[in-house]
C-alpha positions in Angstrom: -1.5 -15.4 17.0 -4.6 -14.1 19.0 -7.0 -16.7 17.7 -8.8 -19.8 19.3 -8.9 -23.1 17.9 -12.7 -22.7 16.9 -11.7 -19.9 14.6 -9.3 -21.9 12.5 -10.6 -23.3 9.2 -8.3 -25.7 7.1 -8.6 -26.8 3.5 -8.5 -30.6 2.9 -6.2 -30.4 -0.2 -6.6 -32.5 -3.1 -4.0 -30.9 -5.5 -6.8 -29.4 -7.6 -8.2 -25.7 -8.2 -11.2 -25.8 -5.8 -11.4 -22.8 -3.4 -14.0 -22.5 -0.7 -15.6 -19.2 0.0 -16.0 -18.8 3.8 -18.4 -16.6 5.7 -18.2 -18.2 9.1 -15.9 -20.6 11.0 -16.2 -24.4 10.2 -14.9 -27.0 12.7 -14.2 -29.4 9.8 -11.7 -29.3 6.9 -13.2 -28.1 3.7 -13.4 -31.2 1.5 -12.2 -31.1 -2.1 -10.5 -27.8 -2.0 -7.0 -26.4 -2.0 -7.7 -23.0 -0.8 -10.0 -20.8 1.1 -10.9 -17.0 0.6 -13.0 -15.0 3.2 -13.5 -11.3 4.3 -14.9 -12.3 7.7 -13.0 -11.0 10.8 -11.7 -13.1 13.6 -11.1 -16.1 11.3 -7.9 -17.8 10.6 -7.6 -19.9 7.5 -4.9 -22.3 6.6 -3.4 -25.0 4.3 -0.6 -27.4 4.6 2.3 -27.6 2.2 5.6 -29.5 1.8 7.0 -28.5 -1.4 3.9 -26.9 -3.1 3.6 -23.2 -2.8 1.3 -21.4 -0.3 -0.2 -18.3 -2.0 -1.3 -15.7 0.3 -3.9 -13.0 -1.2 -5.0 -10.0 0.7 -7.0 -6.8 -0.5 -6.7 -3.8 1.9 -9.7 -2.2 0.1 -12.2 -4.7 0.6 -10.8 -6.7 3.6 -10.9 -10.1 1.6 -8.1 -12.5 2.0 -7.2 -16.0 0.9 -4.6 -18.7 1.2 -4.2 -21.3 -1.6 -2.3 -24.5 -2.0 -0.6 -24.6 -5.5 1.9 -27.3 -6.5 2.3 -28.9 -10.0 -1.3 -29.7 -10.7 -2.9 -26.6 -9.0 -0.5 -24.3 -10.9 -1.4 -26.2 -14.3 -5.3 -25.8 -13.4 -4.9 -22.1 -12.4 -5.8 -22.1 -8.7 -4.3 -18.6 -8.3 -6.6 -17.2 -10.9 -9.5 -19.0 -9.6 -8.8 -17.5 -6.0 -8.6 -14.1 -7.5 -11.8 -14.7 -9.5 -13.6 -15.6 -6.5 -12.5 -12.8 -4.4 -13.8 -10.5 -7.2 -17.3 -12.3 -7.3 -18.0 -12.7 -3.7 -16.3 -9.7 -2.0 -16.1 -7.1 -4.8 -12.3 -7.2 -5.0 -10.5 -5.6 -7.9 -7.4 -7.7 -8.9 -5.3 -4.5 -9.1 -5.8 -4.1 -5.3 -4.9 -7.4 -4.2 -1.3 -8.2 -2.8 0.2 -11.7 -3.4 2.9 -13.3 -1.5 4.4 -16.8 -2.5 5.8 -18.7 0.1 8.8 -21.1 0.0 8.1 -23.9 -2.5 10.3 -26.3 -4.5 12.2 -24.9 -7.4 14.5 -25.7 -10.3 16.9 -27.4 -10.2 15.6 -29.4 -7.4 12.4 -29.9 -9.3 11.9 -30.2 -13.1 8.9 -27.9 -13.1 8.9 -24.2 -12.3 5.5 -23.9 -10.7 6.6 -20.7 -9.0 6.9 -19.1 -12.4 3.6 -20.5 -13.4 2.0 -19.2 -10.2 3.3 -15.7 -11.0 2.1 -15.6 -14.6 -1.2 -17.0 -13.5 -1.6 -14.2 -11.1 -0.4 -11.2 -13.5 -2.7 -12.5 -16.0 -5.6 -12.2 -13.6 -4.9 -8.8 -13.0 -2.3 -8.7 -10.2 -0.1 -5.7 -10.5 3.6 -6.6 -10.7 4.4 -4.3 -8.0 1.8 -6.2 -5.6 3.2 -9.5 -6.4 6.0 -10.9 -4.1 8.0 -14.0 -4.0 10.5 -15.0 -1.3 12.5 -17.1 -3.8 13.3 -19.8 -1.3 13.5 -23.4 -2.3 11.9 -25.8 0.2 14.7 -28.4 -0.6 17.4 -25.9 0.1 17.5 -26.1 4.0 15.9 -29.3 5.3 16.5 -28.1 8.9 14.0 -25.3 8.3 11.5 -26.5 5.7 9.8 -29.7 4.8 10.4 -31.1 1.5 8.3 -34.1 0.3 10.7 -34.7 -2.8 14.0 -34.2 -0.7 12.7 -36.5 2.0 11.2 -39.0 -0.3 7.7 -38.6 1.2 8.7 -39.2 4.8 8.2 -35.7 5.9 6.0 -33.3 7.8 4.0 -30.3 6.6 4.3 -26.6 7.0 1.0 -24.8 8.0 0.5 -21.6 6.0 -1.9 -19.3 8.1 -3.7 -16.0 7.3 -6.4 -14.2 9.3 -8.3 -10.9 9.9 -8.6 -9.7 13.3 -11.3 -7.3 14.5 
């Protein structure tokens, strides 16, 4: 992808709504957070997911970007809205400029809670324009040869790494 290992920054992930604001690379995972936002060039940020949703945020105007880990708990706590709020606060991002992409995650009927829908509502309530919100619509439990599913594989599974960066 054009990045070196020292440009990669990972969130620890604790199933909360904490989001780290990153201005320079860090060689250690950010503790106690489920997301990272930045506007720094030459940085690669990432989170691990199995059934939880990876939310990608980009602002083509300010250059800010972020990646968030949102499952049942993070969606209930509003991690998407928190990431958007912090992008506005730290980088001057206007929510109507942000583009959002939701990656594959577990969905009904494979899971009783539709947190993909909660994530969408949280984003729209935070000011994301409907036409700037995209959801691939894929359920991680639908294709175990392609996606990891914690629930389908009963905890004996790997993780997918969601990455986002901004080159110079």
